Structures are given as C-alpha cells and as structure tokens.
MDAnalysis code that builds the backbone (N, CA, C; Angstrom):
import MDAnalysis as mda
import numpy as np

u = mda.Universe.empty(270, n_residues=90, atom_resindex=np.repeat(np.arange(90), 3), trajectory=True)
u.add_TopologyAttr("name", ["N", "CA", "C"] * 90)
u.add_TopologyAttr("resid", np.arange(1, 91))
u.add_TopologyAttr("resname", ["MET", "HIS", "PRO", "SER", "HIS", "GLN", "ASP", "GLN", "ILE", "LYS", "ARG", "LEU", "ASN", "LYS", "ILE", "GLU", "GLY", "GLN", "ILE", "LYS", "GLY", "VAL", "ARG", "LYS", "MET", "ILE", "GLU", "ASP", "GLN", "ARG", "TYR", "CYS", "VAL", "ASP", "ILE", "LEU", "SER", "GLN", "LEU", "LYS", "ALA", "VAL", "MET", "ALA", "ALA", "LEU", "LYS", "LYS", "VAL", "GLU", "MET", "SER", "VAL", "LEU", "GLU", "THR", "HIS", "LEU", "ARG", "HIS", "CYS", "VAL", "LYS", "GLU", "THR", "MET", "GLU", "SER", "GLN", "ASP", "ALA", "MET", "GLN", "ILE", "GLN", "GLU", "LYS", "ILE", "GLU", "GLU", "ILE", "MET", "MET", "LEU", "ILE", "SER", "LYS", "GLN", "ARG", "SER"])
u.atoms.positions = np.array([
    [-35.796, 8.671, 35.354],
    [-34.893, 9.940, 35.000],
    [-35.672, 11.143, 35.231],
    [-34.886, 12.014, 35.807],
    [-35.423, 13.563, 36.112],
    [-35.640, 14.374, 34.827],
    [-36.590, 15.064, 34.685],
    [-36.752, 16.114, 33.497],
    [-35.725, 17.097, 33.631],
    [-35.386, 17.691, 32.409],
    [-34.484, 18.790, 32.405],
    [-35.044, 20.114, 32.720],
    [-34.420, 20.885, 33.176],
    [-34.818, 22.291, 33.689],
    [-33.808, 23.343, 32.864],
    [-33.124, 22.793, 32.048],
    [-32.155, 23.674, 31.276],
    [-32.757, 24.920, 30.715],
    [-34.086, 25.020, 30.467],
    [-34.587, 26.345, 29.889],
    [-34.574, 27.315, 30.952],
    [-34.424, 27.035, 32.207],
    [-34.436, 27.903, 33.241],
    [-33.149, 28.643, 33.516],
    [-31.995, 28.018, 32.894],
    [-30.772, 28.765, 32.974],
    [-30.694, 30.181, 32.453],
    [-31.200, 30.488, 31.350],
    [-31.395, 31.835, 30.880],
    [-32.001, 32.795, 31.927],
    [-33.246, 32.335, 32.417],
    [-33.898, 33.046, 33.443],
    [-32.982, 33.327, 34.691],
    [-32.307, 32.288, 35.057],
    [-31.505, 32.479, 36.311],
    [-30.337, 33.408, 36.133],
    [-29.826, 33.318, 34.884],
    [-28.635, 34.189, 34.536],
    [-29.187, 35.640, 34.585],
    [-30.340, 35.798, 34.126],
    [-30.952, 37.217, 34.187],
    [-31.200, 37.768, 35.587],
    [-31.657, 36.741, 36.459],
    [-31.854, 37.119, 37.753],
    [-30.437, 37.354, 38.682],
    [-29.556, 36.538, 38.287],
    [-28.178, 36.900, 38.809],
    [-27.843, 38.290, 38.378],
    [-27.952, 38.619, 37.272],
    [-27.581, 40.080, 36.847],
    [-28.381, 41.021, 37.566],
    [-29.716, 40.767, 37.823],
    [-30.505, 41.687, 38.494],
    [-30.051, 41.919, 40.103],
    [-29.580, 40.723, 40.597],
    [-29.121, 40.658, 42.024],
    [-27.829, 41.517, 42.067],
    [-26.952, 41.392, 41.041],
    [-25.760, 42.278, 41.213],
    [-26.165, 43.648, 40.927],
    [-27.187, 43.969, 40.133],
    [-27.619, 45.304, 40.087],
    [-28.291, 45.991, 41.447],
    [-28.823, 45.031, 42.114],
    [-29.269, 45.479, 43.493],
    [-28.173, 45.849, 44.522],
    [-27.197, 44.939, 44.427],
    [-26.043, 45.016, 45.313],
    [-25.363, 46.449, 44.834],
    [-25.170, 46.692, 43.595],
    [-24.587, 47.997, 43.222],
    [-25.509, 49.128, 43.602],
    [-26.823, 48.915, 43.537],
    [-27.670, 50.087, 44.123],
    [-27.471, 50.333, 45.398],
    [-27.284, 49.355, 46.338],
    [-27.007, 49.293, 47.672],
    [-25.703, 50.092, 48.012],
    [-24.665, 49.629, 47.347],
    [-23.415, 50.165, 47.494],
    [-23.391, 51.634, 47.065],
    [-24.033, 52.021, 46.028],
    [-24.235, 53.500, 45.623],
    [-25.285, 54.279, 46.381],
    [-25.721, 53.742, 47.377],
    [-26.742, 54.240, 48.364],
    [-28.018, 54.849, 47.668],
    [-28.439, 54.076, 46.749],
    [-29.700, 54.619, 45.957],
    [-30.928, 54.573, 46.704],
    [-31.883, 55.314, 46.347],
    [-33.102, 55.471, 47.068],
    [-33.772, 54.150, 47.340],
    [-34.369, 54.132, 48.663],
    [-34.833, 52.937, 49.170],
    [-36.072, 52.324, 48.240],
    [-36.933, 52.987, 47.852],
    [-37.966, 52.510, 46.996],
    [-37.353, 52.131, 45.850],
    [-36.441, 52.527, 45.064],
    [-35.802, 52.257, 43.838],
    [-35.180, 50.632, 44.141],
    [-34.528, 50.559, 45.228],
    [-34.014, 49.269, 45.598],
    [-35.160, 48.154, 45.829],
    [-36.183, 48.630, 46.594],
    [-37.247, 47.629, 46.841],
    [-37.951, 47.199, 45.593],
    [-37.972, 48.248, 44.541],
    [-38.782, 47.941, 43.295],
    [-37.865, 46.854, 42.650],
    [-36.623, 46.939, 42.634],
    [-35.719, 45.989, 41.848],
    [-35.739, 44.538, 42.699],
    [-35.921, 44.665, 44.043],
    [-36.024, 43.462, 44.716],
    [-37.335, 42.759, 44.520],
    [-38.384, 43.528, 44.178],
    [-39.674, 42.891, 43.857],
    [-39.543, 42.137, 42.454],
    [-38.842, 42.938, 41.650],
    [-38.704, 42.323, 40.274],
    [-37.831, 40.839, 40.427],
    [-36.935, 40.884, 41.268],
    [-36.009, 39.676, 41.325],
    [-36.979, 38.534, 41.924],
    [-37.783, 38.936, 43.016],
    [-38.618, 37.942, 43.673],
    [-39.793, 37.320, 42.559],
    [-40.108, 38.259, 41.765],
    [-41.223, 37.950, 40.729],
    [-40.543, 36.922, 39.753],
    [-39.259, 37.142, 39.377],
    [-38.532, 36.382, 38.443],
    [-38.248, 35.019, 38.997],
    [-37.834, 34.991, 40.262],
    [-37.591, 33.822, 40.892],
    [-38.897, 32.901, 40.892],
    [-40.106, 33.592, 41.279],
    [-41.306, 32.815, 41.398],
    [-41.821, 32.281, 40.004],
    [-41.277, 32.827, 38.952],
    [-41.561, 32.190, 37.552],
    [-40.805, 31.009, 37.475],
    [-39.502, 31.135, 37.908],
    [-38.672, 29.834, 37.730],
    [-39.260, 28.665, 38.795],
    [-39.646, 29.116, 39.754],
    [-40.247, 28.075, 40.849],
    [-41.477, 27.478, 40.248],
    [-42.290, 28.360, 39.699],
    [-43.544, 27.680, 39.172],
    [-43.409, 26.854, 38.001],
    [-42.304, 27.309, 37.084],
    [-41.948, 26.290, 35.862],
    [-41.449, 25.039, 36.381],
    [-40.508, 25.058, 37.312],
    [-40.045, 23.673, 37.820],
    [-41.064, 22.917, 38.442],
    [-41.817, 23.581, 39.246],
    [-43.179, 22.829, 39.825],
    [-44.094, 22.168, 38.747],
    [-44.300, 22.901, 37.751],
    [-45.062, 22.455, 36.585],
    [-44.550, 21.247, 36.049],
    [-43.110, 21.399, 35.643],
    [-42.565, 20.296, 35.179],
    [-42.693, 19.085, 36.007],
    [-42.371, 19.308, 37.362],
    [-42.534, 18.220, 38.323],
    [-43.757, 17.525, 38.173],
    [-44.781, 18.346, 38.292],
    [-46.127, 17.894, 38.263],
    [-46.510, 17.045, 36.963],
    [-46.166, 17.438, 35.797],
    [-46.397, 16.919, 34.522],
    [-45.630, 15.776, 34.280],
    [-44.397, 15.694, 34.798],
    [-43.527, 14.429, 34.535],
    [-43.444, 13.552, 35.872],
    [-42.749, 13.990, 36.875],
    [-42.413, 13.110, 37.965],
    [-43.671, 12.487, 38.608],
    [-44.634, 13.498, 38.937],
    [-45.836, 13.127, 39.677],
    [-46.687, 12.241, 38.817],
    [-46.887, 12.693, 37.596],
    [-47.674, 11.879, 36.501],
    [-47.279, 10.568, 36.566],
    [-45.841, 10.390, 36.188],
    [-45.226, 9.115, 36.086],
    [-45.507, 8.166, 37.250],
    [-45.430, 8.716, 38.532],
    [-45.643, 8.049, 39.746],
    [-47.186, 7.484, 39.755],
    [-48.119, 8.405, 39.402],
    [-49.496, 8.339, 39.549],
    [-49.754, 7.000, 38.591],
    [-49.340, 7.059, 37.400],
    [-49.452, 6.179, 36.370],
    [-48.929, 4.649, 36.844],
    [-47.809, 4.734, 37.741],
    [-47.206, 3.490, 38.043],
    [-48.096, 2.659, 39.009],
    [-49.025, 3.413, 39.656],
    [-50.017, 2.781, 40.654],
    [-49.337, 2.171, 41.859],
    [-48.014, 2.601, 42.086],
    [-47.372, 2.197, 43.192],
    [-47.823, 2.980, 44.431],
    [-48.599, 2.454, 45.451],
    [-49.163, 3.201, 46.443],
    [-48.212, 3.989, 47.390],
    [-47.033, 3.266, 47.661],
    [-45.889, 3.798, 48.446],
    [-45.286, 4.984, 47.853],
    [-44.959, 5.008, 46.513],
    [-44.405, 6.109, 45.808],
    [-45.497, 7.131, 45.734],
    [-46.738, 6.919, 45.390],
    [-47.714, 7.840, 45.324],
    [-47.835, 8.751, 46.568],
    [-47.815, 7.966, 47.655],
    [-47.847, 8.646, 49.057],
    [-46.755, 9.480, 49.182],
    [-45.566, 9.138, 48.736],
    [-44.323, 10.086, 48.828],
    [-44.415, 11.291, 48.032],
    [-44.971, 11.120, 46.845],
    [-45.180, 12.288, 46.078],
    [-46.302, 13.167, 46.578],
    [-47.272, 12.755, 47.264],
    [-48.314, 13.577, 47.873],
    [-47.592, 14.341, 49.004],
    [-46.848, 13.545, 49.775],
    [-46.136, 14.165, 50.935],
    [-45.166, 15.386, 50.670],
    [-44.401, 15.083, 49.515],
    [-43.480, 16.078, 48.879],
    [-44.245, 17.476, 48.654],
    [-45.304, 17.112, 47.897],
    [-46.141, 18.416, 47.406],
    [-46.802, 19.096, 48.641],
    [-47.217, 18.281, 49.530],
    [-47.700, 18.937, 50.945],
    [-46.699, 19.737, 51.560],
    [-45.493, 19.117, 51.652],
    [-44.374, 19.747, 52.408],
    [-44.083, 21.074, 51.648],
    [-43.951, 21.103, 50.300],
    [-43.738, 22.389, 49.541],
    [-44.933, 23.514, 49.803],
    [-46.123, 23.010, 49.881],
    [-47.288, 23.823, 50.044],
    [-46.992, 24.491, 51.443],
    [-46.641, 23.647, 52.416],
    [-46.514, 24.082, 53.770],
    [-45.384, 25.242, 54.032],
    [-44.325, 24.932, 53.242],
    [-43.219, 25.946, 53.334],
    [-43.478, 27.146, 52.731],
    [-44.431, 27.250, 51.845],
    [-44.745, 28.645, 51.040],
    [-45.635, 29.364, 52.082],
    [-46.367, 28.733, 52.946],
    [-47.261, 29.388, 53.786],
    [-46.443, 29.871, 55.086],
    [-45.302, 29.340, 55.298],
    [-44.426, 29.771, 56.543],
    [-43.894, 31.247, 56.260],
])
C-alpha cells in the first residue's frame, strides 16, 4: 500500500492560487521582476512538495523494500531513485 500524501493538498492549493496570481500579473502587464519574483516563490513551493513526497517515499516505500531483502525489488527502487536524480540534473 502506498503512503498518503494528503498533507500536500493544502500546499498544492496555495501553489495553484500563486499560479493564478502570476497569470493575472502577466495579463495586467506587471513589471517583469515582480513576475519573476512570484515565479521563484512558486518554484520554491513546488520544491517543498517534491521534497516531502520524496522523503515519504524513502521512509516508507524504499525502507519497506529494503527490509523485504528482495534483491530484484531493491534493484528496482535503486533504479527509480537514480532516474529521479538524473532528471533533476537535466
């Protein structure tokens, strides 16, 4: 069973509001630096959600797999994490 990420819904709702605010800023032709500043805030908020989901994955899914001592499943989890790391570098 996968862990719940329900606690991230509140953060995602806030991010959704921030994005709508950025759209409005663009529609209103606001100053570029103000728009960029808000975009940075959105990206930082998304990064927090990402890190929280990753931490939950490591503490639950990966830990559970490691404890199972199933070599094939362990290898799959390692490959998943490596793929995530390589995507962040791209």
